[in-house]
N, C-alpha and C positions, 0 to 999 in steps of 0.2 A: 849771240852772246849778250844782247841787250837786256833780256829778262831771264837771265840764267838762274836766278834764285826763286822765280815765281812758282815753279813746280814744288819746291820744298815748302814754300809758304802755303800753297793750296793744300798739300797733304797734311801739314801740321795743323792748319786751320780746320780742316775736315775732321780730323781725329779729335781735336780739342772741342769743337762745337758739338759733335755727337756725344762725346764723353761727358761734357758738362750738362748737356740736356738730359741724358739718361740718368746721371747722378742726381740732378735736381728733381727730376720727375719721381724717382724712387724715394727720395727724402721727403718730398711734399706728400706723396701717397701714404707713406708710413706715418708721418707726424700729423698730417691733416685729417686722418681718420678720426681721431679723438675730437677734434674741433667740429667735424661734420656730424658726429653722433650727438653732440650737444645742440647743433642747429636743427637737425631733423629728429623727430620723435621715434621713427622706425629705424632699426638697425639695418635692414635690407635697403632702405632708401638711402641712407648715409653711404653704404658700401657702393651702391650703384652710381650715385653722384660722384663719389671719389674716383671710381674707374673712368667715368665719362670726362671728368676734369683732367685726368692724366692723358687720355687720348687727345683731348683738345690742346693740352699743353705741348704734347709732342708735335702735333700738326702745326700749331702756331709758331712755335720756336724753331723747329727744324726748317719749316718753310721760310721763315725770316732769315735764318742762318744761311740758307742756300741762296736767298735773294741778294744778300750782301756779299756773296762769295766772290763775284767778279771784281777785279780792280782796274782802275783807269791809270794807275801809276806804274812806273817801272821799278823793279827791284834789281839794280845792277850791282849792288854791294851787299854784303851780309848785314850791315847796319840798316840799310834801307829795307831789306827783307824782314828783319826783326821788328822794325818800326811799323811796317805794314801789317804784320801778323798781330802785333800788340794792339794796334788801333782797331782792327777788325774784331778781335776778341773783346776789347773794351766796349765797342758798340753793341755786340751781342750780349754781354753781361749786363749792361745798363738796361737793355730791352727786357731781358729775363727778370731783372729786379722790378721793373715797372709793372710787368704782367703779374708777378707774384704779389706785389702790394695791392694791385687792383683787385685781385682775387680775394685777398684777406679783407679788404674794405667791403666788398660786396657781401661776403658771408658774415661779417660783423654786423652789417645793416640788417640782414635777414634774421640773424640771431637776436639782435636788439628788438626788432619788430615782433618776433614771436614771443619774447619774454615780456613785452609791454602789453600784449593783448590780454584781456580778462578771460578767465576760464569759461567754457560754454555753460549756458544756463540749463539746468535739468528740466525735463518736461513738466509742465504744470497741470495738464489735463490727462486723465486716463480715458482710453477709448474702450467702450464696452463691446462685448461679442456681437450684439445686434448691429451696432454701427459699423463694425468691420465688414459685415456681409452685405451691407447696402440697404438693410431694412429700414434704417432711420430716415432715408431720403424718400421713401415711397409715400 
């Protein structure tokens, strides 16, 4: 009877952690596509990076959610069970927010760097047909 509410906390936490992670990943995938298209010049590259980011987001956040799954405290009352659940979800949401803002910062830096670089210089010398076949070196 000591930890009678822990099963409910574990079930609630699992459903909430997976649900929040899936919802956030879908939201970031949908809304981040426009940002990534601006960062990368190729549409296919932006789509591929967006998919890879979502996979990494799932692995990182679900892995972390399950790492903090276990509790050391006892939940003998409903109030303790709710407090335990809320604290675990709070830790998870803070970590999701930190990862999200870190991603935004990295892509802002990539975008800023790509916008500040000068355009490539066009070729200044034309190669003639003889030089292309190696006759000019003989």
